[in-house]
mmCIF file of the N, C-alpha and C atoms, coordinates in Angstrom:
data_MODEL
# 
_entry.id   MODEL 
# 
loop_
_atom_site.group_PDB 
_atom_site.id 
_atom_site.type_symbol 
_atom_site.label_atom_id 
_atom_site.label_alt_id 
_atom_site.label_comp_id 
_atom_site.label_asym_id 
_atom_site.label_entity_id 
_atom_site.label_seq_id 
_atom_site.pdbx_PDB_ins_code 
_atom_site.Cartn_x 
_atom_site.Cartn_y 
_atom_site.Cartn_z 
_atom_site.occupancy 
_atom_site.B_iso_or_equiv 
_atom_site.pdbx_formal_charge 
_atom_site.auth_seq_id 
_atom_site.auth_comp_id 
_atom_site.auth_asym_id 
_atom_site.auth_atom_id 
_atom_site.pdbx_PDB_model_num 
ATOM 1   N N  . MET A 1 1  ? -22.054 86.399  206.166 1.00 0.00 ? 1  MET A N  1 
ATOM 2   C CA . MET A 1 1  ? -21.331 87.657  206.128 1.00 0.00 ? 1  MET A CA 1 
ATOM 3   C C  . MET A 1 1  ? -22.290 88.763  205.682 1.00 0.00 ? 1  MET A C  1 
ATOM 4   N N  . SER A 1 2  ? -22.026 89.976  206.113 1.00 0.00 ? 2  SER A N  1 
ATOM 5   C CA . SER A 1 2  ? -22.895 91.083  205.754 1.00 0.00 ? 2  SER A CA 1 
ATOM 6   C C  . SER A 1 2  ? -22.090 92.230  205.150 1.00 0.00 ? 2  SER A C  1 
ATOM 7   N N  . LYS A 1 3  ? -22.770 93.078  204.409 1.00 0.00 ? 3  LYS A N  1 
ATOM 8   C CA . LYS A 1 3  ? -22.157 94.234  203.784 1.00 0.00 ? 3  LYS A CA 1 
ATOM 9   C C  . LYS A 1 3  ? -22.943 95.463  204.207 1.00 0.00 ? 3  LYS A C  1 
ATOM 10  N N  . ARG A 1 4  ? -22.250 96.562  204.366 1.00 0.00 ? 4  ARG A N  1 
ATOM 11  C CA . ARG A 1 4  ? -22.887 97.818  204.758 1.00 0.00 ? 4  ARG A CA 1 
ATOM 12  C C  . ARG A 1 4  ? -23.029 98.728  203.549 1.00 0.00 ? 4  ARG A C  1 
ATOM 13  N N  . PHE A 1 5  ? -24.195 99.347  203.440 1.00 0.00 ? 5  PHE A N  1 
ATOM 14  C CA . PHE A 1 5  ? -24.459 100.323 202.403 1.00 0.00 ? 5  PHE A CA 1 
ATOM 15  C C  . PHE A 1 5  ? -24.900 101.619 203.053 1.00 0.00 ? 5  PHE A C  1 
ATOM 16  N N  . VAL A 1 6  ? -24.692 102.714 202.368 1.00 0.00 ? 6  VAL A N  1 
ATOM 17  C CA . VAL A 1 6  ? -25.107 104.016 202.870 1.00 0.00 ? 6  VAL A CA 1 
ATOM 18  C C  . VAL A 1 6  ? -26.264 104.513 202.013 1.00 0.00 ? 6  VAL A C  1 
ATOM 19  N N  . ARG A 1 7  ? -27.326 104.980 202.685 1.00 0.00 ? 7  ARG A N  1 
ATOM 20  C CA . ARG A 1 7  ? -28.465 105.551 201.964 1.00 0.00 ? 7  ARG A CA 1 
ATOM 21  C C  . ARG A 1 7  ? -28.647 106.985 202.429 1.00 0.00 ? 7  ARG A C  1 
ATOM 22  N N  . VAL A 1 8  ? -28.801 107.886 201.463 1.00 0.00 ? 8  VAL A N  1 
ATOM 23  C CA . VAL A 1 8  ? -29.009 109.305 201.753 1.00 0.00 ? 8  VAL A CA 1 
ATOM 24  C C  . VAL A 1 8  ? -30.437 109.668 201.377 1.00 0.00 ? 8  VAL A C  1 
ATOM 25  N N  . ASN A 1 9  ? -31.166 110.260 202.317 1.00 0.00 ? 9  ASN A N  1 
ATOM 26  C CA . ASN A 1 9  ? -32.494 110.770 202.023 1.00 0.00 ? 9  ASN A CA 1 
ATOM 27  C C  . ASN A 1 9  ? -32.300 112.129 201.362 1.00 0.00 ? 9  ASN A C  1 
ATOM 28  N N  . LYS A 1 10 ? -32.435 112.169 200.045 1.00 0.00 ? 10 LYS A N  1 
ATOM 29  C CA . LYS A 1 10 ? -32.165 113.384 199.274 1.00 0.00 ? 10 LYS A CA 1 
ATOM 30  C C  . LYS A 1 10 ? -33.095 114.530 199.646 1.00 0.00 ? 10 LYS A C  1 
ATOM 31  N N  . ASN A 1 11 ? -34.294 114.205 200.114 1.00 0.00 ? 11 ASN A N  1 
ATOM 32  C CA . ASN A 1 11 ? -35.259 115.244 200.486 1.00 0.00 ? 11 ASN A CA 1 
ATOM 33  C C  . ASN A 1 11 ? -34.879 115.958 201.779 1.00 0.00 ? 11 ASN A C  1 
ATOM 34  N N  . LEU A 1 12 ? -34.135 115.282 202.643 1.00 0.00 ? 12 LEU A N  1 
ATOM 35  C CA . LEU A 1 12 ? -33.722 115.881 203.920 1.00 0.00 ? 12 LEU A CA 1 
ATOM 36  C C  . LEU A 1 12 ? -32.331 116.512 203.865 1.00 0.00 ? 12 LEU A C  1 
ATOM 37  N N  . CYS A 1 13 ? -31.525 116.097 202.896 1.00 0.00 ? 13 CYS A N  1 
ATOM 38  C CA . CYS A 1 13 ? -30.132 116.557 202.809 1.00 0.00 ? 13 CYS A CA 1 
ATOM 39  C C  . CYS A 1 13 ? -30.071 118.063 202.562 1.00 0.00 ? 13 CYS A C  1 
ATOM 40  N N  . ALA A 1 14 ? -29.298 118.750 203.398 1.00 0.00 ? 14 ALA A N  1 
ATOM 41  C CA . ALA A 1 14 ? -29.117 120.194 203.284 1.00 0.00 ? 14 ALA A CA 1 
ATOM 42  C C  . ALA A 1 14 ? -27.884 120.544 202.456 1.00 0.00 ? 14 ALA A C  1 
ATOM 43  N N  . SER A 1 15 ? -27.209 119.533 201.920 1.00 0.00 ? 15 SER A N  1 
ATOM 44  C CA . SER A 1 15 ? -25.987 119.678 201.117 1.00 0.00 ? 15 SER A CA 1 
ATOM 45  C C  . SER A 1 15 ? -24.943 120.556 201.810 1.00 0.00 ? 15 SER A C  1 
ATOM 46  N N  . CYS A 1 16 ? -24.796 120.374 203.110 1.00 0.00 ? 16 CYS A N  1 
ATOM 47  C CA . CYS A 1 16 ? -23.842 121.180 203.894 1.00 0.00 ? 16 CYS A CA 1 
ATOM 48  C C  . CYS A 1 16 ? -22.401 120.729 203.701 1.00 0.00 ? 16 CYS A C  1 
ATOM 49  N N  . GLY A 1 17 ? -22.206 119.455 203.324 1.00 0.00 ? 17 GLY A N  1 
ATOM 50  C CA . GLY A 1 17 ? -20.862 118.937 203.084 1.00 0.00 ? 17 GLY A CA 1 
ATOM 51  C C  . GLY A 1 17 ? -20.173 118.371 204.309 1.00 0.00 ? 17 GLY A C  1 
ATOM 52  N N  . ALA A 1 18 ? -20.838 118.351 205.454 1.00 0.00 ? 18 ALA A N  1 
ATOM 53  C CA . ALA A 1 18 ? -20.224 117.821 206.675 1.00 0.00 ? 18 ALA A CA 1 
ATOM 54  C C  . ALA A 1 18 ? -19.825 116.361 206.492 1.00 0.00 ? 18 ALA A C  1 
ATOM 55  N N  . CYS A 1 19 ? -20.664 115.590 205.842 1.00 0.00 ? 19 CYS A N  1 
ATOM 56  C CA . CYS A 1 19 ? -20.382 114.167 205.633 1.00 0.00 ? 19 CYS A CA 1 
ATOM 57  C C  . CYS A 1 19 ? -19.177 113.956 204.719 1.00 0.00 ? 19 CYS A C  1 
ATOM 58  N N  . SER A 1 20 ? -19.079 114.753 203.665 1.00 0.00 ? 20 SER A N  1 
ATOM 59  C CA . SER A 1 20 ? -17.970 114.581 202.735 1.00 0.00 ? 20 SER A CA 1 
ATOM 60  C C  . SER A 1 20 ? -16.641 114.979 203.375 1.00 0.00 ? 20 SER A C  1 
ATOM 61  N N  . LYS A 1 21 ? -16.674 115.961 204.270 1.00 0.00 ? 21 LYS A N  1 
ATOM 62  C CA . LYS A 1 21 ? -15.453 116.363 204.978 1.00 0.00 ? 21 LYS A CA 1 
ATOM 63  C C  . LYS A 1 21 ? -15.004 115.282 205.961 1.00 0.00 ? 21 LYS A C  1 
ATOM 64  N N  . GLU A 1 22 ? -15.949 114.555 206.533 1.00 0.00 ? 22 GLU A N  1 
ATOM 65  C CA . GLU A 1 22 ? -15.643 113.538 207.539 1.00 0.00 ? 22 GLU A CA 1 
ATOM 66  C C  . GLU A 1 22 ? -15.223 112.204 206.931 1.00 0.00 ? 22 GLU A C  1 
ATOM 67  N N  . CYS A 1 23 ? -15.635 111.930 205.706 1.00 0.00 ? 23 CYS A N  1 
ATOM 68  C CA . CYS A 1 23 ? -15.391 110.624 205.081 1.00 0.00 ? 23 CYS A CA 1 
ATOM 69  C C  . CYS A 1 23 ? -13.897 110.366 204.863 1.00 0.00 ? 23 CYS A C  1 
ATOM 70  N N  . PRO A 1 24 ? -13.359 109.297 205.473 1.00 0.00 ? 24 PRO A N  1 
ATOM 71  C CA . PRO A 1 24 ? -11.930 109.004 205.332 1.00 0.00 ? 24 PRO A CA 1 
ATOM 72  C C  . PRO A 1 24 ? -11.559 108.460 203.959 1.00 0.00 ? 24 PRO A C  1 
ATOM 73  N N  . ARG A 1 25 ? -12.527 108.015 203.188 1.00 0.00 ? 25 ARG A N  1 
ATOM 74  C CA . ARG A 1 25 ? -12.266 107.448 201.860 1.00 0.00 ? 25 ARG A CA 1 
ATOM 75  C C  . ARG A 1 25 ? -12.632 108.381 200.714 1.00 0.00 ? 25 ARG A C  1 
ATOM 76  N N  . ASN A 1 26 ? -13.070 109.604 201.037 1.00 0.00 ? 26 ASN A N  1 
ATOM 77  C CA . ASN A 1 26 ? -13.517 110.570 200.021 1.00 0.00 ? 26 ASN A CA 1 
ATOM 78  C C  . ASN A 1 26 ? -14.574 109.962 199.109 1.00 0.00 ? 26 ASN A C  1 
ATOM 79  N N  . ALA A 1 27 ? -15.497 109.228 199.707 1.00 0.00 ? 27 ALA A N  1 
ATOM 80  C CA . ALA A 1 27 ? -16.530 108.529 198.949 1.00 0.00 ? 27 ALA A CA 1 
ATOM 81  C C  . ALA A 1 27 ? -17.814 109.345 198.800 1.00 0.00 ? 27 ALA A C  1 
ATOM 82  N N  . ILE A 1 28 ? -17.864 110.540 199.395 1.00 0.00 ? 28 ILE A N  1 
ATOM 83  C CA . ILE A 1 28 ? -19.083 111.340 199.350 1.00 0.00 ? 28 ILE A CA 1 
ATOM 84  C C  . ILE A 1 28 ? -18.800 112.695 198.714 1.00 0.00 ? 28 ILE A C  1 
ATOM 85  N N  . ASN A 1 29 ? -19.651 113.048 197.763 1.00 0.00 ? 29 ASN A N  1 
ATOM 86  C CA . ASN A 1 29 ? -19.586 114.357 197.121 1.00 0.00 ? 29 ASN A CA 1 
ATOM 87  C C  . ASN A 1 29 ? -20.980 114.964 197.130 1.00 0.00 ? 29 ASN A C  1 
ATOM 88  N N  . ILE A 1 30 ? -21.031 116.287 197.086 1.00 0.00 ? 30 ILE A N  1 
ATOM 89  C CA . ILE A 1 30 ? -22.318 116.967 196.987 1.00 0.00 ? 30 ILE A CA 1 
ATOM 90  C C  . ILE A 1 30 ? -22.661 117.058 195.504 1.00 0.00 ? 30 ILE A C  1 
ATOM 91  N N  . PHE A 1 31 ? -23.736 116.385 195.118 1.00 0.00 ? 31 PHE A N  1 
ATOM 92  C CA . PHE A 1 31 ? -24.149 116.296 193.718 1.00 0.00 ? 31 PHE A CA 1 
ATOM 93  C C  . PHE A 1 31 ? -24.896 117.558 193.300 1.00 0.00 ? 31 PHE A C  1 
ATOM 94  N N  . ARG A 1 32 ? -24.304 118.297 192.382 1.00 0.00 ? 32 ARG A N  1 
ATOM 95  C CA . ARG A 1 32 ? -24.898 119.519 191.815 1.00 0.00 ? 32 ARG A CA 1 
ATOM 96  C C  . ARG A 1 32 ? -25.424 120.481 192.874 1.00 0.00 ? 32 ARG A C  1 
ATOM 97  N N  . GLY A 1 33 ? -24.767 120.496 194.023 1.00 0.00 ? 33 GLY A N  1 
ATOM 98  C CA . GLY A 1 33 ? -25.154 121.403 195.095 1.00 0.00 ? 33 GLY A CA 1 
ATOM 99  C C  . GLY A 1 33 ? -26.479 121.069 195.748 1.00 0.00 ? 33 GLY A C  1 
ATOM 100 N N  . CYS A 1 34 ? -26.999 119.871 195.477 1.00 0.00 ? 34 CYS A N  1 
ATOM 101 C CA . CYS A 1 34 ? -28.341 119.526 195.962 1.00 0.00 ? 34 CYS A CA 1 
ATOM 102 C C  . CYS A 1 34 ? -28.366 118.504 197.086 1.00 0.00 ? 34 CYS A C  1 
ATOM 103 N N  . TYR A 1 35 ? -27.542 117.468 197.018 1.00 0.00 ? 35 TYR A N  1 
ATOM 104 C CA . TYR A 1 35 ? -27.562 116.414 198.030 1.00 0.00 ? 35 TYR A CA 1 
ATOM 105 C C  . TYR A 1 35 ? -26.268 115.610 197.991 1.00 0.00 ? 35 TYR A C  1 
ATOM 106 N N  . ALA A 1 36 ? -26.017 114.890 199.073 1.00 0.00 ? 36 ALA A N  1 
ATOM 107 C CA . ALA A 1 36 ? -24.827 114.051 199.174 1.00 0.00 ? 36 ALA A CA 1 
ATOM 108 C C  . ALA A 1 36 ? -25.011 112.792 198.330 1.00 0.00 ? 36 ALA A C  1 
ATOM 109 N N  . ALA A 1 37 ? -23.993 112.463 197.566 1.00 0.00 ? 37 ALA A N  1 
ATOM 110 C CA . ALA A 1 37 ? -24.005 111.249 196.750 1.00 0.00 ? 37 ALA A CA 1 
ATOM 111 C C  . ALA A 1 37 ? -22.818 110.391 197.175 1.00 0.00 ? 37 ALA A C  1 
ATOM 112 N N  . VAL A 1 38 ? -23.076 109.110 197.400 1.00 0.00 ? 38 VAL A N  1 
ATOM 113 C CA . VAL A 1 38 ? -22.058 108.191 197.897 1.00 0.00 ? 38 VAL A CA 1 
ATOM 114 C C  . VAL A 1 38 ? -21.568 107.296 196.765 1.00 0.00 ? 38 VAL A C  1 
ATOM 115 N N  . ASP A 1 39 ? -20.255 107.222 196.614 1.00 0.00 ? 39 ASP A N  1 
ATOM 116 C CA . ASP A 1 39 ? -19.646 106.306 195.645 1.00 0.00 ? 39 ASP A CA 1 
ATOM 117 C C  . ASP A 1 39 ? -19.485 104.956 196.335 1.00 0.00 ? 39 ASP A C  1 
ATOM 118 N N  . GLU A 1 40 ? -20.334 104.014 195.980 1.00 0.00 ? 40 GLU A N  1 
ATOM 119 C CA . GLU A 1 40 ? -20.339 102.692 196.633 1.00 0.00 ? 40 GLU A CA 1 
ATOM 120 C C  . GLU A 1 40 ? -19.023 101.935 196.442 1.00 0.00 ? 40 GLU A C  1 
ATOM 121 N N  . LYS A 1 41 ? -18.268 102.247 195.402 1.00 0.00 ? 41 LYS A N  1 
ATOM 122 C CA . LYS A 1 41 ? -16.984 101.574 195.170 1.00 0.00 ? 41 LYS A CA 1 
ATOM 123 C C  . LYS A 1 41 ? -15.935 102.002 196.191 1.00 0.00 ? 41 LYS A C  1 
ATOM 124 N N  . LEU A 1 42 ? -16.050 103.226 196.682 1.00 0.00 ? 42 LEU A N  1 
ATOM 125 C CA . LEU A 1 42 ? -15.085 103.746 197.651 1.00 0.00 ? 42 LEU A CA 1 
ATOM 126 C C  . LEU A 1 42 ? -15.547 103.594 199.096 1.00 0.00 ? 42 LEU A C  1 
ATOM 127 N N  . CYS A 1 43 ? -16.842 103.581 199.300 1.00 0.00 ? 43 CYS A N  1 
ATOM 128 C CA . CYS A 1 43 ? -17.408 103.526 200.653 1.00 0.00 ? 43 CYS A CA 1 
ATOM 129 C C  . CYS A 1 43 ? -17.154 102.175 201.311 1.00 0.00 ? 43 CYS A C  1 
ATOM 130 N N  . VAL A 1 44 ? -16.739 102.231 202.580 1.00 0.00 ? 44 VAL A N  1 
ATOM 131 C CA . VAL A 1 44 ? -16.517 101.005 203.348 1.00 0.00 ? 44 VAL A CA 1 
ATOM 132 C C  . VAL A 1 44 ? -17.580 100.834 204.439 1.00 0.00 ? 44 VAL A C  1 
ATOM 133 N N  . GLY A 1 45 ? -18.540 101.749 204.490 1.00 0.00 ? 45 GLY A N  1 
ATOM 134 C CA . GLY A 1 45 ? -19.631 101.633 205.455 1.00 0.00 ? 45 GLY A CA 1 
ATOM 135 C C  . GLY A 1 45 ? -19.231 101.889 206.895 1.00 0.00 ? 45 GLY A C  1 
ATOM 136 N N  . CYS A 1 46 ? -18.262 102.752 207.119 1.00 0.00 ? 46 CYS A N  1 
ATOM 137 C CA . CYS A 1 46 ? -17.772 102.996 208.478 1.00 0.00 ? 46 CYS A CA 1 
ATOM 138 C C  . CYS A 1 46 ? -18.780 103.735 209.356 1.00 0.00 ? 46 CYS A C  1 
ATOM 139 N N  . GLY A 1 47 ? -19.671 104.522 208.748 1.00 0.00 ? 47 GLY A N  1 
ATOM 140 C CA . GLY A 1 47 ? -20.704 105.216 209.501 1.00 0.00 ? 47 GLY A CA 1 
ATOM 141 C C  . GLY A 1 47 ? -20.343 106.601 209.992 1.00 0.00 ? 47 GLY A C  1 
ATOM 142 N N  . LEU A 1 48 ? -19.147 107.072 209.716 1.00 0.00 ? 48 LEU A N  1 
ATOM 143 C CA . LEU A 1 48 ? -18.764 108.409 210.170 1.00 0.00 ? 48 LEU A CA 1 
ATOM 144 C C  . LEU A 1 48 ? -19.670 109.476 209.572 1.00 0.00 ? 48 LEU A C  1 
ATOM 145 N N  . CYS A 1 49 ? -20.057 109.302 208.341 1.00 0.00 ? 49 CYS A N  1 
ATOM 146 C CA . CYS A 1 49 ? -20.932 110.284 207.685 1.00 0.00 ? 49 CYS A CA 1 
ATOM 147 C C  . CYS A 1 49 ? -22.280 110.370 208.389 1.00 0.00 ? 49 CYS A C  1 
ATOM 148 N N  . ALA A 1 50 ? -22.846 109.234 208.733 1.00 0.00 ? 50 ALA A N  1 
ATOM 149 C CA . ALA A 1 50 ? -24.154 109.210 209.393 1.00 0.00 ? 50 ALA A CA 1 
ATOM 150 C C  . ALA A 1 50 ? -24.092 109.865 210.768 1.00 0.00 ? 50 ALA A C  1 
ATOM 151 N N  . ARG A 1 51 ? -23.008 109.656 211.489 1.00 0.00 ? 51 ARG A N  1 
ATOM 152 C CA . ARG A 1 51 ? -22.854 110.261 212.812 1.00 0.00 ? 51 ARG A CA 1 
ATOM 153 C C  . ARG A 1 51 ? -22.623 111.768 212.719 1.00 0.00 ? 51 ARG A C  1 
ATOM 154 N N  . THR A 1 52 ? -22.048 112.222 211.617 1.00 0.00 ? 52 THR A N  1 
ATOM 155 C CA . THR A 1 52 ? -21.706 113.625 211.446 1.00 0.00 ? 52 THR A CA 1 
ATOM 156 C C  . THR A 1 52 ? -22.861 114.454 210.883 1.00 0.00 ? 52 THR A C  1 
ATOM 157 N N  . CYS A 1 53 ? -23.734 113.843 210.125 1.00 0.00 ? 53 CYS A N  1 
ATOM 158 C CA . CYS A 1 53 ? -24.798 114.562 209.412 1.00 0.00 ? 53 CYS A CA 1 
ATOM 159 C C  . CYS A 1 53 ? -25.731 115.305 210.368 1.00 0.00 ? 53 CYS A C  1 
ATOM 160 N N  . PRO A 1 54 ? -25.775 116.644 210.295 1.00 0.00 ? 54 PRO A N  1 
ATOM 161 C CA . PRO A 1 54 ? -26.647 117.403 211.187 1.00 0.00 ? 54 PRO A CA 1 
ATOM 162 C C  . PRO A 1 54 ? -28.133 117.239 210.839 1.00 0.00 ? 54 PRO A C  1 
ATOM 163 N N  . ALA A 1 55 ? -28.439 116.865 209.605 1.00 0.00 ? 55 ALA A N  1 
ATOM 164 C CA . ALA A 1 55 ? -29.836 116.689 209.183 1.00 0.00 ? 55 ALA A CA 1 
ATOM 165 C C  . ALA A 1 55 ? -30.344 115.280 209.468 1.00 0.00 ? 55 ALA A C  1 
ATOM 166 N N  . GLY A 1 56 ? -29.441 114.367 209.810 1.00 0.00 ? 56 GLY A N  1 
ATOM 167 C CA . GLY A 1 56 ? -29.832 112.995 210.087 1.00 0.00 ? 56 GLY A CA 1 
ATOM 168 C C  . GLY A 1 56 ? -30.377 112.276 208.862 1.00 0.00 ? 56 GLY A C  1 
ATOM 169 N N  . CYS A 1 57 ? -29.889 112.640 207.696 1.00 0.00 ? 57 CYS A N  1 
ATOM 170 C CA . CYS A 1 57 ? -30.447 112.074 206.464 1.00 0.00 ? 57 CYS A CA 1 
ATOM 171 C C  . CYS A 1 57 ? -29.657 110.884 205.929 1.00 0.00 ? 57 CYS A C  1 
ATOM 172 N N  . ILE A 1 58 ? -28.603 110.474 206.636 1.00 0.00 ? 58 ILE A N  1 
ATOM 173 C CA . ILE A 1 58 ? -27.783 109.353 206.177 1.00 0.00 ? 58 ILE A CA 1 
ATOM 174 C C  . ILE A 1 58 ? -27.980 108.167 207.111 1.00 0.00 ? 58 ILE A C  1 
ATOM 175 N N  . GLU A 1 59 ? -28.213 107.019 206.522 1.00 0.00 ? 59 GLU A N  1 
ATOM 176 C CA . GLU A 1 59 ? -28.340 105.811 207.335 1.00 0.00 ? 59 GLU A CA 1 
ATOM 177 C C  . GLU A 1 59 ? -27.468 104.699 206.746 1.00 0.00 ? 59 GLU A C  1 
ATOM 178 N N  . ILE A 1 60 ? -26.982 103.863 207.633 1.00 0.00 ? 60 ILE A N  1 
ATOM 179 C CA . ILE A 1 60 ? -26.178 102.712 207.248 1.00 0.00 ? 60 ILE A CA 1 
ATOM 180 C C  . ILE A 1 60 ? -27.108 101.496 207.239 1.00 0.00 ? 60 ILE A C  1 
ATOM 181 N N  . ILE A 1 61 ? -27.109 100.773 206.136 1.00 0.00 ? 61 ILE A N  1 
ATOM 182 C CA . ILE A 1 61 ? -27.971 99.613  205.972 1.00 0.00 ? 61 ILE A CA 1 
ATOM 183 C C  . ILE A 1 61 ? -27.100 98.377  205.925 1.00 0.00 ? 61 ILE A C  1 
ATOM 184 N N  . LEU A 1 62 ? -27.435 97.422  206.748 1.00 0.00 ? 62 LEU A N  1 
ATOM 185 C CA . LEU A 1 62 ? -26.701 96.163  206.807 1.00 0.00 ? 62 LEU A CA 1 
ATOM 186 C C  . LEU A 1 62 ? -27.460 95.123  205.984 1.00 0.00 ? 62 LEU A C  1 
ATOM 187 N N  . VAL A 1 63 ? -26.766 94.539  204.994 1.00 0.00 ? 63 VAL A N  1 
ATOM 188 C CA . VAL A 1 63 ? -27.391 93.555  204.111 1.00 0.00 ? 63 VAL A CA 1 
ATOM 189 C C  . VAL A 1 63 ? -26.636 92.247  204.260 1.00 0.00 ? 63 VAL A C  1 
ATOM 190 N N  . GLU A 1 64 ? -27.381 91.196  204.558 1.00 0.00 ? 64 GLU A N  1 
ATOM 191 C CA . GLU A 1 64 ? -26.779 89.866  204.673 1.00 0.00 ? 64 GLU A CA 1 
ATOM 192 C C  . GLU A 1 64 ? -26.510 89.306  203.284 1.00 0.00 ? 64 GLU A C  1 
ATOM 193 N N  . GLU A 1 65 ? -25.301 88.818  203.091 1.00 0.00 ? 65 GLU A N  1 
ATOM 194 C CA . GLU A 1 65 ? -24.922 88.218  201.811 1.00 0.00 ? 65 GLU A CA 1 
ATOM 195 C C  . GLU A 1 65 ? -24.978 86.706  201.940 1.00 0.00 ? 65 GLU A C  1 
ATOM 196 N N  . ASP A 1 66 ? -25.416 86.055  200.882 1.00 0.00 ? 66 ASP A N  1 
ATOM 197 C CA . ASP A 1 66 ? -25.408 84.588  200.862 1.00 0.00 ? 66 ASP A CA 1 
ATOM 198 C C  . ASP A 1 66 ? -23.979 84.098  200.756 1.00 0.00 ? 66 ASP A C  1 
ATOM 199 N N  . SER A 1 67 ? -23.681 83.022  201.473 1.00 0.00 ? 67 SER A N  1 
ATOM 200 C CA . SER A 1 67 ? -22.313 82.494  201.418 1.00 0.00 ? 67 SER A CA 1 
ATOM 201 C C  . SER A 1 67 ? -22.205 81.339  200.487 1.00 0.00 ? 67 SER A C  1 
# 
């Protein structure tokens, strides 16, 4: 089984908020007006944020879990 994680490149993030508006779980907030921060407890790894990000700074990482 695998789990999805979201990684934000803070150096590329324009803090526009497009990802946080698109997130169905409200798992993304703009941290101190500087970059998108993802709450891993709320995030389900759907990828909507990555598809919406105009800066292309969000990526979905697939991690294999040991069974």
